[in-house]
C-alpha positions in Angstrom: -6.3 16.8 12.3 -7.6 13.4 11.6 -7.3 11.0 14.6 -7.7 7.1 13.8 -6.8 3.9 14.9 -5.3 2.2 12.0 -2.0 1.3 11.6 0.2 3.8 9.4 0.0 1.3 6.4 -3.3 1.7 6.5 -4.2 5.0 6.5 -5.4 6.4 2.9 -4.3 2.8 1.4 -6.0 1.8 -1.6 -4.1 -1.5 -1.5 -1.8 -2.8 1.0 0.4 -6.1 0.2 3.8 -7.4 1.8 7.1 -8.4 0.3 9.8 -10.2 2.2 11.0 -7.2 4.0 8.5 -5.0 3.6 4.4 -4.0 4.2 3.9 -2.0 1.2 0.7 0.7 1.2 -0.4 1.9 -2.7 -2.4 5.3 -2.7 -3.8 4.6 -6.5 -5.0 7.7 -8.4 -6.0 8.2 -12.0 -5.4 10.8 -14.3 -5.8 11.5 -17.8 -2.9 12.7 -20.3 -3.1 15.3 -22.7 -3.7 12.6 -25.4 -7.1 11.7 -23.6 -5.6 8.3 -22.0 -6.3 7.3 -18.4 -2.9 7.0 -16.4 -2.7 5.2 -13.3 -0.5 6.7 -10.6 0.5 5.0 -7.4 2.5 6.9 -4.5 3.7 3.4 -2.7 5.0 3.5 1.2 7.3 0.7 2.1 7.4 -0.2 5.8 10.4 -2.1 7.0 9.0 -5.6 8.6 9.2 -6.5 12.0 7.3 -8.3 14.7 4.5 -5.4 16.1 3.9 -4.6 12.2 3.5 -8.2 10.9 1.5 -8.8 13.8 -1.0 -6.1 13.2 -0.9 -7.0 9.4 -1.7 -10.8 9.9 -4.8 -10.0 12.3 -6.1 -7.0 9.4 -5.9 -9.5 6.6 -6.2 -12.9 8.3 -9.2 -13.4 5.6 -7.3 -13.3 2.6 -6.6 -16.3 0.5 -3.0 -14.9 -0.5 -2.3 -13.5 2.8 0.6 -11.3 1.4 -1.8 -9.8 -1.2 -0.5 -8.5 -4.5 0.6 -5.2 -5.5 -1.6 -3.5 -8.3 0.3 -2.5 -11.4 0.1 1.4 -12.5 1.6 3.5 -15.4 3.7 5.1 -13.0 4.9 5.0 -9.3 6.9 6.9 -6.8 8.7 5.2 -3.8 9.0 6.4 0.0 11.1 3.9 2.7 9.8 4.1 6.1 12.2 2.7 8.5 
């Protein structure tokens, strides 16, 4: 069992960004299709924003030029929402 002091939206994240209502964790991975072309997949987890999660996000990303960050575009994605 892995223990960590990181908030859930940071655990195993390739990219983290926020929207008006959510903080989003992207877990990106690459694969190759049958034709030999690279495909970028994204498993996105959306965490609803609240004061506590926003405070953690602001502390972790205070050095970003654009504190909200940006989504990394992918060929395919899957979404999961956490309340």
